[in-house]
A tleap script that builds the chain and sets N, CA, C and O, in Angstrom:
source leaprc.protein.ff14SB
mol = sequence {
  NMET LYS THR TYR THR TYR SER GLU ALA ARG
  GLN GLN LEU ALA ALA VAL LEU ASP GLU ALA
  ARG ARG ALA GLY ARG VAL GLN ILE ARG ARG
  ARG ASP GLY GLN LEU PHE VAL LEU GLN PRO
  ALA THR GLN GLU ARG SER PRO LEU ASP VAL
  PRO GLY VAL ALA ALA GLY LEU LEU ALA GLY
  ASP SER ALA ALA TRP LEU ARG GLU GLU ARG
  GLU ALA ALA GLY ASP ARG LEU LEU GLU ALA
  ALA SER GLY ALA PRO ALA ASP PRO PRO ARG
  ALA THR ARG LYS GLY SER HIE PRO ARG GLY
  CSER
}
set mol.1.N position { 22.866 10.634 31.072 }
set mol.1.CA position { 22.445 11.568 30.056 }
set mol.1.C position { 21.158 12.222 30.551 }
set mol.1.O position { 20.215 11.552 30.973 }
set mol.2.N position { 21.152 13.531 30.484 }
set mol.2.CA position { 20.002 14.291 30.969 }
set mol.2.C position { 18.876 14.260 29.939 }
set mol.2.O position { 19.118 14.327 28.733 }
set mol.3.N position { 17.656 14.158 30.429 }
set mol.3.CA position { 16.474 14.147 29.568 }
set mol.3.C position { 15.617 15.365 29.878 }
set mol.3.O position { 15.318 15.649 31.037 }
set mol.4.N position { 15.226 16.081 28.825 }
set mol.4.CA position { 14.363 17.253 28.927 }
set mol.4.C position { 13.033 16.930 28.259 }
set mol.4.O position { 12.974 16.139 27.318 }
set mol.5.N position { 11.977 17.545 28.750 }
set mol.5.CA position { 10.720 17.480 28.011 }
set mol.5.C position { 10.835 18.454 26.850 }
set mol.5.O position { 11.702 19.328 26.839 }
set mol.6.N position { 9.954 18.295 25.880 }
set mol.6.CA position { 9.948 19.189 24.729 }
set mol.6.C position { 9.781 20.636 25.177 }
set mol.6.O position { 10.464 21.528 24.674 }
set mol.7.N position { 8.873 20.869 26.122 }
set mol.7.CA position { 8.615 22.233 26.591 }
set mol.7.C position { 9.839 22.818 27.280 }
set mol.7.O position { 10.184 23.978 27.056 }
set mol.8.N position { 10.502 22.016 28.123 }
set mol.8.CA position { 11.721 22.496 28.796 }
set mol.8.C position { 12.796 22.843 27.772 }
set mol.8.O position { 13.439 23.890 27.859 }
set mol.9.N position { 12.980 21.957 26.805 }
set mol.9.CA position { 14.012 22.178 25.789 }
set mol.9.C position { 13.718 23.446 24.992 }
set mol.9.O position { 14.632 24.211 24.682 }
set mol.10.N position { 12.447 23.673 24.659 }
set mol.10.CA position { 12.066 24.860 23.894 }
set mol.10.C position { 12.303 26.131 24.704 }
set mol.10.O position { 12.784 27.130 24.169 }
set mol.11.N position { 11.966 26.095 25.997 }
set mol.11.CA position { 12.105 27.282 26.837 }
set mol.11.C position { 13.554 27.573 27.214 }
set mol.11.O position { 13.923 28.726 27.431 }
set mol.12.N position { 14.369 26.529 27.290 }
set mol.12.CA position { 15.758 26.688 27.752 }
set mol.12.C position { 16.742 26.195 26.690 }
set mol.12.O position { 17.714 25.512 27.014 }
set mol.13.N position { 16.498 26.534 25.443 }
set mol.13.CA position { 17.302 25.981 24.351 }
set mol.13.C position { 18.798 26.223 24.538 }
set mol.13.O position { 19.593 25.304 24.337 }
set mol.14.N position { 19.195 27.418 24.912 }
set mol.14.CA position { 20.624 27.711 25.088 }
set mol.14.C position { 21.233 26.815 26.164 }
set mol.14.O position { 22.337 26.299 25.989 }
set mol.15.N position { 20.524 26.627 27.269 }
set mol.15.CA position { 21.022 25.767 28.348 }
set mol.15.C position { 21.090 24.307 27.902 }
set mol.15.O position { 22.019 23.587 28.266 }
set mol.16.N position { 20.112 23.873 27.120 }
set mol.16.CA position { 20.114 22.497 26.608 }
set mol.16.C position { 21.305 22.284 25.678 }
set mol.16.O position { 21.979 21.257 25.753 }
set mol.17.N position { 21.561 23.243 24.811 }
set mol.17.CA position { 22.717 23.136 23.910 }
set mol.17.C position { 24.028 23.123 24.688 }
set mol.17.O position { 24.935 22.359 24.357 }
set mol.18.N position { 24.137 23.956 25.713 }
set mol.18.CA position { 25.339 23.965 26.555 }
set mol.18.C position { 25.527 22.613 27.243 }
set mol.18.O position { 26.642 22.096 27.312 }
set mol.19.N position { 24.437 22.047 27.748 }
set mol.19.CA position { 24.505 20.734 28.406 }
set mol.19.C position { 24.935 19.653 27.414 }
set mol.19.O position { 25.733 18.781 27.757 }
set mol.20.N position { 24.418 19.705 26.199 }
set mol.20.CA position { 24.807 18.732 25.171 }
set mol.20.C position { 26.299 18.852 24.859 }
set mol.20.O position { 26.985 17.848 24.671 }
set mol.21.N position { 26.789 20.081 24.807 }
set mol.21.CA position { 28.224 20.275 24.555 }
set mol.21.C position { 29.056 19.719 25.699 }
set mol.21.O position { 30.063 19.048 25.472 }
set mol.22.N position { 28.634 19.999 26.932 }
set mol.22.CA position { 29.374 19.523 28.108 }
set mol.22.C position { 29.314 18.009 28.249 }
set mol.22.O position { 30.345 17.359 28.420 }
set mol.23.N position { 28.110 17.444 28.177 }
set mol.23.CA position { 27.912 16.020 28.455 }
set mol.23.C position { 28.080 15.140 27.222 }
set mol.23.O position { 28.243 13.926 27.343 }
set mol.24.N position { 28.042 15.746 26.036 }
set mol.24.CA position { 28.174 14.947 24.824 }
set mol.24.C position { 26.846 14.688 24.147 }
set mol.24.O position { 26.792 14.531 22.927 }
set mol.25.N position { 25.757 14.641 24.932 }
set mol.25.CA position { 24.430 14.441 24.364 }
set mol.25.C position { 23.362 14.612 25.425 }
set mol.25.O position { 23.622 14.412 26.611 }
set mol.26.N position { 22.171 14.980 25.009 }
set mol.26.CA position { 21.013 15.068 25.896 }
set mol.26.C position { 19.828 14.459 25.147 }
set mol.26.O position { 19.850 14.324 23.923 }
set mol.27.N position { 18.810 14.100 25.897 }
set mol.27.CA position { 17.598 13.548 25.296 }
set mol.27.C position { 16.462 14.549 25.434 }
set mol.27.O position { 16.392 15.307 26.402 }
set mol.28.N position { 15.581 14.535 24.454 }
set mol.28.CA position { 14.372 15.367 24.499 }
set mol.28.C position { 13.184 14.430 24.262 }
set mol.28.O position { 13.129 13.717 23.259 }
set mol.29.N position { 12.238 14.445 25.202 }
set mol.29.CA position { 11.077 13.557 25.126 }
set mol.29.C position { 9.827 14.368 24.812 }
set mol.29.O position { 9.537 15.370 25.465 }
set mol.30.N position { 9.094 13.916 23.798 }
set mol.30.CA position { 7.826 14.554 23.446 }
set mol.30.C position { 6.706 13.975 24.312 }
set mol.30.O position { 6.892 12.956 24.977 }
set mol.31.N position { 5.564 14.621 24.300 }
set mol.31.CA position { 4.412 14.147 25.081 }
set mol.31.C position { 3.981 12.740 24.691 }
set mol.31.O position { 3.547 11.953 25.533 }
set mol.32.N position { 4.108 12.429 23.379 }
set mol.32.CA position { 3.671 11.110 22.921 }
set mol.32.C position { 4.703 10.017 23.201 }
set mol.32.O position { 4.507 8.868 22.805 }
set mol.33.N position { 5.814 10.367 23.889 }
set mol.33.CA position { 6.819 9.379 24.278 }
set mol.33.C position { 8.000 9.260 23.331 }
set mol.33.O position { 8.990 8.606 23.662 }
set mol.34.N position { 7.915 9.880 22.158 }
set mol.34.CA position { 9.054 9.815 21.240 }
set mol.34.C position { 10.275 10.453 21.903 }
set mol.34.O position { 10.175 11.490 22.559 }
set mol.35.N position { 11.409 9.820 21.718 }
set mol.35.CA position { 12.645 10.275 22.354 }
set mol.35.C position { 13.652 10.654 21.271 }
set mol.35.O position { 13.863 9.900 20.321 }
set mol.36.N position { 14.265 11.812 21.416 }
set mol.36.CA position { 15.265 12.298 20.468 }
set mol.36.C position { 16.561 12.568 21.214 }
set mol.36.O position { 16.551 12.946 22.385 }
set mol.37.N position { 17.650 12.373 20.537 }
set mol.37.CA position { 18.969 12.635 21.124 }
set mol.37.C position { 19.570 13.848 20.417 }
set mol.37.O position { 19.590 13.922 19.189 }
set mol.38.N position { 20.052 14.784 21.208 }
set mol.38.CA position { 20.709 15.980 20.697 }
set mol.38.C position { 22.172 15.906 21.101 }
set mol.38.O position { 22.496 15.783 22.282 }
set mol.39.N position { 23.049 15.982 20.111 }
set mol.39.CA position { 24.486 15.949 20.409 }
set mol.39.C position { 25.212 16.946 19.516 }
set mol.39.O position { 24.749 17.248 18.415 }
set mol.40.N position { 26.349 17.458 19.986 }
set mol.40.CA position { 27.090 18.433 19.171 }
set mol.40.C position { 27.686 17.757 17.938 }
set mol.40.O position { 28.109 16.602 17.993 }
set mol.41.N position { 27.713 18.486 16.840 }
set mol.41.CA position { 28.326 17.988 15.613 }
set mol.41.C position { 29.838 18.116 15.746 }
set mol.41.O position { 30.339 19.070 16.341 }
set mol.42.N position { 30.553 17.158 15.194 }
set mol.42.CA position { 32.012 17.255 15.193 }
set mol.42.C position { 32.424 18.204 14.089 }
set mol.42.O position { 31.882 18.164 12.984 }
set mol.43.N position { 33.383 19.055 14.392 }
set mol.43.CA position { 33.864 20.012 13.408 }
set mol.43.C position { 35.067 19.423 12.704 }
set mol.43.O position { 36.016 18.956 13.333 }
set mol.44.N position { 35.004 19.457 11.381 }
set mol.44.CA position { 36.125 18.973 10.584 }
set mol.44.C position { 37.223 20.033 10.597 }
set mol.44.O position { 36.970 21.215 10.361 }
set mol.45.N position { 38.436 19.592 10.875 }
set mol.45.CA position { 39.576 20.509 10.856 }
set mol.45.C position { 40.515 20.116 9.742 }
set mol.45.O position { 40.678 18.939 9.423 }
set mol.46.N position { 41.109 21.097 9.174 }
set mol.46.CA position { 42.090 20.847 8.132 }
set mol.46.C position { 43.350 20.256 8.755 }
set mol.46.O position { 43.765 20.696 9.827 }
set mol.47.N position { 43.968 19.268 8.108 }
set mol.47.CA position { 45.236 18.752 8.628 }
set mol.47.C position { 46.342 19.811 8.597 }
set mol.47.O position { 47.379 19.652 9.241 }
set mol.48.N position { 46.116 20.887 7.848 }
set mol.48.CA position { 47.100 21.968 7.781 }
set mol.48.C position { 46.867 23.025 8.846 }
set mol.48.O position { 47.648 23.968 8.969 }
set mol.49.N position { 45.800 22.873 9.616 }
set mol.49.CA position { 45.483 23.824 10.675 }
set mol.49.C position { 46.280 23.438 11.929 }
set mol.49.O position { 45.770 22.757 12.819 }
set mol.50.N position { 47.515 23.879 11.981 }
set mol.50.CA position { 48.415 23.542 13.084 }
set mol.50.C position { 48.927 24.822 13.725 }
set mol.50.O position { 49.012 25.857 13.064 }
set mol.51.N position { 49.265 24.760 14.998 }
set mol.51.CA position { 49.791 25.968 15.641 }
set mol.51.C position { 51.164 26.334 15.087 }
set mol.51.O position { 51.925 25.472 14.645 }
set mol.52.N position { 51.458 27.611 15.121 }
set mol.52.CA position { 52.750 28.091 14.643 }
set mol.52.C position { 53.870 27.750 15.617 }
set mol.52.O position { 53.623 27.390 16.768 }
set mol.53.N position { 55.096 27.867 15.139 }
set mol.53.CA position { 56.276 27.585 15.955 }
set mol.53.C position { 57.168 28.814 15.935 }
set mol.53.O position { 57.461 29.356 14.869 }
set mol.54.N position { 57.595 29.252 17.098 }
set mol.54.CA position { 58.518 30.381 17.181 }
set mol.54.C position { 59.928 29.866 16.916 }
set mol.54.O position { 60.573 29.331 17.818 }
set mol.55.N position { 60.413 30.025 15.676 }
set mol.55.CA position { 61.712 29.494 15.291 }
set mol.55.C position { 62.830 30.522 15.422 }
set mol.55.O position { 64.006 30.183 15.294 }
set mol.56.N position { 62.469 31.764 15.673 }
set mol.56.CA position { 63.493 32.797 15.824 }
set mol.56.C position { 64.189 33.133 14.518 }
set mol.56.O position { 65.348 33.547 14.534 }
set mol.57.N position { 63.516 32.966 13.389 }
set mol.57.CA position { 64.114 33.262 12.097 }
set mol.57.C position { 63.885 34.720 11.730 }
set mol.57.O position { 62.884 35.326 12.112 }
set mol.58.N position { 64.819 35.257 10.992 }
set mol.58.CA position { 64.650 36.600 10.455 }
set mol.58.C position { 63.880 36.505 9.151 }
set mol.58.O position { 63.817 35.441 8.536 }
set mol.59.N position { 63.297 37.613 8.733 }
set mol.59.CA position { 62.551 37.634 7.475 }
set mol.59.C position { 63.458 37.167 6.342 }
set mol.59.O position { 64.567 37.677 6.186 }
set mol.60.N position { 63.002 36.217 5.566 }
set mol.60.CA position { 63.775 35.724 4.428 }
set mol.60.C position { 64.644 34.529 4.737 }
set mol.60.O position { 65.076 33.848 3.807 }
set mol.61.N position { 64.929 34.231 6.016 }
set mol.61.CA position { 65.780 33.085 6.354 }
set mol.61.C position { 65.175 31.775 5.885 }
set mol.61.O position { 65.875 30.944 5.307 }
set mol.62.N position { 63.880 31.575 6.125 }
set mol.62.CA position { 63.267 30.306 5.745 }
set mol.62.C position { 63.228 30.166 4.228 }
set mol.62.O position { 63.409 29.064 3.709 }
set mol.63.N position { 62.996 31.257 3.510 }
set mol.63.CA position { 62.983 31.195 2.045 }
set mol.63.C position { 64.370 30.846 1.511 }
set mol.63.O position { 64.494 30.051 0.579 }
set mol.64.N position { 65.411 31.434 2.097 }
set mol.64.CA position { 66.777 31.133 1.657 }
set mol.64.C position { 67.134 29.685 1.954 }
set mol.64.O position { 67.745 29.013 1.123 }
set mol.65.N position { 66.760 29.206 3.119 }
set mol.65.CA position { 67.046 27.816 3.483 }
set mol.65.C position { 66.310 26.862 2.553 }
set mol.65.O position { 66.886 25.878 2.089 }
set mol.66.N position { 65.034 27.149 2.276 }
set mol.66.CA position { 64.243 26.297 1.398 }
set mol.66.C position { 64.843 26.276 -0.013 }
set mol.66.O position { 64.913 25.220 -0.641 }
set mol.67.N position { 65.269 27.426 -0.504 }
set mol.67.CA position { 65.891 27.501 -1.826 }
set mol.67.C position { 67.150 26.634 -1.867 }
set mol.67.O position { 67.348 25.888 -2.826 }
set mol.68.N position { 68.009 26.720 -0.836 }
set mol.68.CA position { 69.234 25.910 -0.773 }
set mol.68.C position { 68.910 24.421 -0.761 }
set mol.68.O position { 69.560 23.631 -1.446 }
set mol.69.N position { 67.901 24.044 0.022 }
set mol.69.CA position { 67.541 22.631 0.118 }
set mol.69.C position { 66.976 22.107 -1.197 }
set mol.69.O position { 67.254 20.972 -1.583 }
set mol.70.N position { 66.184 22.926 -1.888 }
set mol.70.CA position { 65.633 22.501 -3.180 }
set mol.70.C position { 66.746 22.322 -4.204 }
set mol.70.O position { 66.733 21.365 -4.979 }
set mol.71.N position { 67.699 23.233 -4.209 }
set mol.71.CA position { 68.830 23.106 -5.133 }
set mol.71.C position { 69.627 21.848 -4.826 }
set mol.71.O position { 70.013 21.124 -5.744 }
set mol.72.N position { 69.877 21.577 -3.563 }
set mol.72.CA position { 70.628 20.390 -3.179 }
set mol.72.C position { 69.868 19.123 -3.557 }
set mol.72.O position { 70.465 18.152 -4.020 }
set mol.73.N position { 68.554 19.134 -3.359 }
set mol.73.CA position { 67.746 17.973 -3.722 }
set mol.73.C position { 67.778 17.765 -5.232 }
set mol.73.O position { 67.848 16.628 -5.699 }
set mol.74.N position { 67.728 18.849 -5.995 }
set mol.74.CA position { 67.805 18.740 -7.458 }
set mol.74.C position { 69.133 18.159 -7.894 }
set mol.74.O position { 69.185 17.331 -8.804 }
set mol.75.N position { 70.218 18.592 -7.245 }
set mol.75.CA position { 71.547 18.053 -7.563 }
set mol.75.C position { 71.584 16.552 -7.273 }
set mol.75.O position { 72.124 15.782 -8.067 }
set mol.76.N position { 71.019 16.135 -6.149 }
set mol.76.CA position { 71.017 14.706 -5.785 }
set mol.76.C position { 70.186 13.898 -6.776 }
set mol.76.O position { 70.556 12.775 -7.120 }
set mol.77.N position { 69.070 14.456 -7.240 }
set mol.77.CA position { 68.246 13.744 -8.226 }
set mol.77.C position { 68.993 13.579 -9.545 }
set mol.77.O position { 68.941 12.514 -10.160 }
set mol.78.N position { 69.687 14.628 -9.980 }
set mol.78.CA position { 70.458 14.531 -11.214 }
set mol.78.C position { 71.567 13.497 -11.096 }
set mol.78.O position { 71.803 12.729 -12.029 }
set mol.79.N position { 72.252 13.473 -9.951 }
set mol.79.CA position { 73.317 12.494 -9.739 }
set mol.79.C position { 72.748 11.085 -9.731 }
set mol.79.O position { 73.348 10.175 -10.303 }
set mol.80.N position { 71.595 10.890 -9.090 }
set mol.80.CA position { 70.986 9.563 -9.034 }
set mol.80.C position { 70.558 9.118 -10.427 }
set mol.80.O position { 70.692 7.942 -10.765 }
set mol.81.N position { 70.047 10.039 -11.239 }
set mol.81.CA position { 69.601 9.696 -12.587 }
set mol.81.C position { 70.776 9.343 -13.487 }
set mol.81.O position { 70.639 8.520 -14.393 }
set mol.82.N position { 71.935 9.961 -13.245 }
set mol.82.CA position { 73.102 9.697 -14.085 }
set mol.82.C position { 73.851 8.445 -13.641 }
set mol.82.O position { 74.742 7.979 -14.352 }
set mol.83.N position { 73.510 7.898 -12.493 }
set mol.83.CA position { 74.175 6.692 -11.998 }
set mol.83.C position { 75.442 6.979 -11.225 }
set mol.83.O position { 76.094 6.051 -10.747 }
set mol.84.N position { 75.805 8.240 -11.090 }
set mol.84.CA position { 77.001 8.608 -10.338 }
set mol.84.C position { 76.712 8.461 -8.847 }
set mol.84.O position { 75.573 8.643 -8.416 }
set mol.85.N position { 77.740 8.130 -8.054 }
set mol.85.CA position { 77.508 8.030 -6.611 }
set mol.85.C position { 77.086 9.384 -6.046 }
set mol.85.O position { 77.661 10.419 -6.382 }
set mol.86.N position { 76.097 9.359 -5.206 }
set mol.86.CA position { 75.574 10.604 -4.627 }
set mol.86.C position { 76.461 11.067 -3.492 }
set mol.86.O position { 76.882 10.269 -2.654 }
set mol.87.N position { 76.743 12.360 -3.467 }
set mol.87.CA position { 77.493 12.959 -2.363 }
set mol.87.C position { 76.553 13.145 -1.190 }
set mol.87.O position { 75.341 13.248 -1.385 }
set mol.88.N position { 77.083 13.189 0.026 }
set mol.88.CA position { 76.209 13.492 1.160 }
set mol.88.C position { 75.645 14.899 1.011 }
set mol.88.O position { 76.236 15.721 0.310 }
set mol.89.N position { 74.532 15.194 1.645 }
set mol.89.CA position { 73.947 16.537 1.540 }
set mol.89.C position { 74.950 17.606 1.929 }
set mol.89.O position { 75.761 17.419 2.836 }
set mol.90.N position { 74.880 18.743 1.222 }
set mol.90.CA position { 75.778 19.854 1.509 }
set mol.90.C position { 75.469 20.451 2.871 }
set mol.90.O position { 74.320 20.486 3.309 }
set mol.91.N position { 76.509 20.913 3.522 }
set mol.91.CA position { 76.310 21.616 4.799 }
set mol.91.C position { 75.821 23.017 4.483 }
set mol.91.O position { 76.266 23.647 3.524 }
set mol.92.N position { 74.909 23.485 5.295 }
set mol.92.CA position { 74.400 24.840 5.098 }
set mol.92.C position { 75.129 25.784 6.031 }
set mol.92.O position { 75.782 25.359 6.984 }
set mol.93.N position { 75.010 27.070 5.745 }
set mol.93.CA position { 75.621 28.060 6.621 }
set mol.93.C position { 75.071 27.911 8.025 }
set mol.93.O position { 73.893 27.597 8.199 }
set mol.94.N position { 75.894 28.129 9.014 }
set mol.94.CA position { 75.423 28.054 10.398 }
set mol.94.C position { 74.362 29.106 10.617 }
set mol.94.O position { 74.565 30.286 10.327 }
set mol.95.N position { 73.218 28.664 11.137 }
set mol.95.CA position { 72.138 29.581 11.422 }
set mol.95.C position { 71.154 29.727 10.268 }
set mol.95.O position { 70.093 30.327 10.439 }
set mol.96.N position { 71.488 29.185 9.088 }
set mol.96.CA position { 70.548 29.331 7.977 }
set mol.96.C position { 69.502 28.229 7.987 }
set mol.96.O position { 68.463 28.358 7.340 }
set mol.97.N position { 69.759 27.165 8.703 }
set mol.97.CA position { 68.798 26.065 8.825 }
set mol.97.C position { 67.830 26.408 9.951 }
set mol.97.O position { 68.265 26.900 10.993 }
set mol.98.N position { 66.512 26.163 9.777 }
set mol.98.CA position { 65.546 26.534 10.812 }
set mol.98.C position { 65.846 25.946 12.178 }
set mol.98.O position { 65.476 26.532 13.195 }
set mol.99.N position { 66.505 24.810 12.222 }
set mol.99.CA position { 66.806 24.213 13.524 }
set mol.99.C position { 68.143 24.693 14.069 }
set mol.99.O position { 68.561 24.281 15.151 }
set mol.100.N position { 68.816 25.567 13.318 }
set mol.100.CA position { 70.057 26.161 13.803 }
set mol.100.C position { 71.256 25.261 13.677 }
set mol.100.O position { 72.257 25.516 14.346 }
set mol.101.N position { 71.226 24.200 12.845 }
set mol.101.CA position { 72.378 23.300 12.716 }
set mol.101.C position { 73.333 23.777 11.673 }
set mol.101.O position { 74.358 23.138 11.436 }
savepdb mol mol.pdb
quit
């Protein structure tokens, strides 16, 4: 870990910050001997901040597929609540499912 004097850190602040980012942390020593550690703060990311996926869908395809799946799930819930044996999930139109099944 690199150590800077207070004067060096003050004169070269941008370089000190870059070094802290690269190395993870740097030390700054005052004339009286006090030692401080400078390190980059971790940035909180949203769990929903994910890269997009090129699925090759046309406008409206995902909405139509989602609507079909919600209706099918509702039908299965009603069947389960009534005690009737549940049918296997309905097959969707070829190409209407995002994975193309």
